[in-house]
C-alpha positions, -999 to +999 in steps of 0.1 A: +315+385+049+322+354+027+346+342+049+323+342+079+295+324+059+318+297+045+332+291+082+296+289+091+286+263+067+317+243+073+307+241+110+271+230+101+284+202+078+311+191+103+286+191+133+260+171+110+284+147+099+296+141+135+260+132+145+253+113+115+284+091+126+274+089+164+235+086+162+223+051+155+206+046+125+165+044+126+148+015+110+113+035+107+100+067+102+070+073+121+065+108+102+066+090+069+052+057+082+076+038+060+108+013+069+137+033+062+169+021+044+197+006+066+233+004+057+235-021+023+252-052+023+284-048+001+286-070-030+306-069-061+277-081-082+254-051-067+281-028-072+284-032-109+246-034-116+245-003-096+220-012-068+246-008-044+255+027-053+213+032-054+210+017-018+236+034-007+224+067-016+190+060-001+208+048+030+224+083+033+189+101+024+169+082+051+195+082+077+203+122+073+202+140+108+173+161+113+157+148+079+122+158+088+132+195+098+147+195+062+120+179+043+095+204+060+117+237+052+119+221+017+081+221+015+074+256+029+104+267+000+085+247-031+050+258-017+063+294-015+072+292-050+041+275-060+059+244-069+027+218-071+048+186-070+065+178-038+083+145-038+062+128-063+029+141-044+007+165-063-014+193-039-044+194-057-081+206-056-105+200-025-075+192-003-064+158-022-031+150-023-021+128-052+006+103-057+025+108-090+023+076-111+056+065-130+064+044-158+067+006-144+097-011-150+089-048-139+058-053-162+073-083-179+088-097-149+054-091-134+035-112-162+062-140-158+057-141-119+023-146-123+019-169-150+046-189-135+028-190-100-005-202-121+013-230-138+025-245-102-009-240-087-042-258-092-063-230-080-086-206-095-069-175-097-084-137-102-061-107-106-074-071-094-050-043-098-065-010-083-060+023-100-049+049-076-065+085-068-042+099-096-062+078-122-097+083-107-096+120-098-073+134-124-096+165-129-081+176-093-041+177-107-030+211-113-022+224-147+006+208-165+010+179-138+022+147-154+014+110-143+019+078-164-013+064-175-020+035-151-047+019-174-021+012-198-003-007-175-036-027-163-042-034-200-008-047-208-006-069-181-041-084-183-033-091-221-002-113-210-014-134-183-038-166-185-057-164-153-094-173-148-104-137-139-087-104-148-110-079-127-112-044-134-125-018-111-117+015-133-151+019-148-171+011-114-145+036-097-153+065-124-192+056-123-194+063-084-165+084-077-188+117-071-212+093-050-185+079-025-152+091-013-133+064-028-096+079-017-083+093+015-071+130+008-041+124+027-030+086+022-025+065-006-052+038+001-088+036-011-112+041+016-140+017+029-159+026-001-133+019-027-129-015-007-165-019-010-167-015-051-138-037-055-152-062-032-184-065-055-164-065-087-146-093-074-180-113-064-195-106-098-166-123-112-166-153-094-204-156-090-206-150-054-234-134-037-230-100-020-248-076+001-253-037-003-235-014+014-266-001+032-269-040+048-234-034+065-233-015+098-207+012+088-190+025+114-168+056+121-137+052+142-120+081+137-122+115+120-084+126+129-063+104+102-037+120+084-021+096+060+014+088+044+010+114+016+009+141+041+037+131+060+058+131+026+049+166+020+052+173+060+033+209+060+000+197+057-019+199+092-057+213+085-069+183+061-079+149+082-095+123+070-123+097+080-119+061+086-152+037+087-152-001+091-177-030+090-182-064+103-166-051+138-186-080+158-182-108+131-173-145+154-135-149+141-105-160+150-075-144+134-039-158+136-007-141+129+021-164+120+050-138+129+040-132+164+020-164+170-009-143+184-044-151+181-073-126+182-109-122+178-114-094+156-104-082+120-092-048+136-066-037+161-080-006+177-050+003+195-037+021+162-064+046+163-044+061+192-014+061+167-001+079+134-010+052+112-048+045+116-048+026+087-034+000+102-064-007+123-073-030+094-057-065+102-032-051+125-013-037+098+011-062+072+021-095+084+039-121+062+010-147+070-026-145+083-051-170+088-085-160+094-114-184+105-151-172+103-172-191+128-203-178+113-196-193+079-206-228+078-193-233+043-159-251+035-147-224+009-109-215+015-093-181-001-058-172+000-053-131-007-018-124-021-014-086-012-006-058-003-020-031+021-048-023+001-065-055+008-064-050+044-095-031+043-112-053+016-107-084+038-135-078+064-161-079+033-144-107+015-149-129+052-185-131+046-180-154+015-155-175+032-151-201+063-113-193+059-089-167+044-054-171+042-034-138+039+003-136+024+020-106+019+050-114-007+071-086+008+075-105+040+065-142+035+097-158+021+083-193+010+065-209-019+030-194-022+019-223-043+032-248-023+014-234+006-019-232-011-016-270-022-005-279+013-036-263+027-060-274+000-068-241-009-090-237-043-092-201-050-068-171-050-070-136-053-040-113-060-047-076-050-023-050-056-026-014-061-007+000-090+019+021-074+030-009-052+031-036-075+061-023-096+084-019-063+109-040-048+094-069-030+059-065-049+041-088-074+079-097-087+080-114-054+051-139-062+063-176-064 
């Protein structure tokens, strides 16, 4: 019996190895909504500091044949064993999935990068670090769940930078978390309501006027959104999120540098027919986007340095500016401070969520 089992396992391993060799690498996972690790380029420097080994391990994990199937089997086994943490995602009460927050490793590098950027720029700069759902809805966590305190990170960074405004949204989120659904249940992003509250805090810090939420025409565009956290646990099909938008009909021109495409909307509604419905905001992520508000006659310009959290806040910000320039340092490889100075931009907002800012290509990439 043992010999038969050994033969079966060996046969499966040989088949999977053969498939791994002949199949082309996948660049993107539709299920997880993220880029996959490609075969890393070898260098002795990265081999010595172990980065090459880490990336090689990520490559084999990401490109493993039938990966989605094995992830689903893993989730079923974990749930059967009543394990509440699957790949850094906690199953919580009320259908929420909460992403664990690990202790950041790049805080000092982030502080150095932000201060250097500020020194090279003539603009008034605001920094807004958005806590994730695990900080605001911590009471929904399963018993004995662990997550590093995000507010310790916020305080440490804010205490060591010298910007015009360090904007903290934690208190207003706590005050309003029972009034609004601030985060999607199945996704790591905040909802339109979380984006609005962050927008209000930005306006207060910069002495800008803002409308009440009731003054906007808030429109439901999807009630079938299943986000990235649900994809990571793979077996989570009965919970859906709503996606709401504002300023759908505002008169704008939106130019995307990488595709040289210009549209007249802050939204790409084609994404509502795809898995990544959050990408309806600003046509997903791009290196550089320039938005011109034809309904606004002032000369105020804003540069937003961001991750994808900013995408759903910009439809509010556009009310206050004639132009918004949007830079994503994960893809924009030139000097952002030079871009600001060359385009006579006097105001900047650095907006990141806590889980993204410490990753490769996050806030460390600002220059």
